DODO-324159 format. One record per residue (C-alpha): residue number from 1; chain; y, z, x. Coordinates in steps of 0.25 Angstrom, whole numbers, plus 5000, padded with zeros to 4 digits. Layout:
! DODO-324159
NUM_A_Y_Z_X
...
//
This chain:
! DODO-324159
1_A_4985_4706_5091
2_A_4983_4717_5101
3_A_4983_4733_5099
4_A_4984_4743_5110
5_A_4972_4753_5108
6_A_4969_4766_5114
7_A_4954_4768_5115
8_A_4942_4777_5121
9_A_4930_4773_5129
10_A_4922_4771_5116
11_A_4932_4761_5111
12_A_4938_4770_5100
13_A_4953_4768_5097
14_A_4962_4779_5097
15_A_4975_4772_5095
16_A_4980_4758_5095
17_A_4993_4750_5092
18_A_4998_4738_5091
19_A_5008_4734_5103
20_A_5021_4728_5100
21_A_5025_4715_5105
22_A_5040_4717_5103
23_A_5046_4717_5117
24_A_5055_4730_5113
25_A_5043_4737_5108
26_A_5040_4751_5113
27_A_5028_4750_5124
28_A_5016_4759_5118
29_A_5004_4762_5125
30_A_4993_4772_5125
31_A_4990_4783_5136
32_A_4974_4783_5135
33_A_4968_4797_5138
34_A_4956_4797_5146
35_A_4944_4789_5140
36_A_4954_4781_5133
37_A_4962_4768_5136
38_A_4972_4758_5129
39_A_4970_4743_5129
40_A_4978_4731_5121
41_A_4967_4725_5113
42_A_4966_4713_5105
43_A_4963_4716_5090
44_A_4952_4707_5084
45_A_4957_4697_5075
46_A_4949_4701_5064
47_A_4956_4716_5065
48_A_4969_4712_5066
49_A_4974_4713_5052
50_A_4972_4729_5052
51_A_4982_4738_5054
52_A_4982_4747_5066
53_A_4976_4759_5059
54_A_4965_4749_5054
55_A_4963_4744_5067
56_A_4961_4757_5074
57_A_4950_4760_5064
58_A_4944_4746_5064
59_A_4943_4744_5080
60_A_4937_4749_5092
61_A_4938_4744_5107
62_A_4926_4738_5113
63_A_4924_4741_5128
64_A_4912_4733_5131
65_A_4914_4722_5140
66_A_4926_4729_5148
67_A_4937_4724_5140
68_A_4941_4732_5127
69_A_4943_4724_5115
70_A_4944_4728_5101
71_A_4933_4728_5090
72_A_4930_4731_5075
73_A_4924_4745_5074
74_A_4911_4744_5068
75_A_4908_4753_5055
76_A_4899_4765_5057
77_A_4887_4766_5048
78_A_4887_4780_5040
//
């Protein structure tokens, strides 16, 4: 499953959507601001059961290695 994510240089996702595979569906895209970019990314198999709002909260973009990919967010200790 793929999503289109709008994210910043730190890998924080600002918005995401599931692109439609229907041939007559509207074509949606993001217009990134300075310091942002948008990419179509594969959702990790262990997170595919999540709804979009849950997915948004559970992932971030890992930019190491030059190719962005989604990874699970680590829980911060308080």
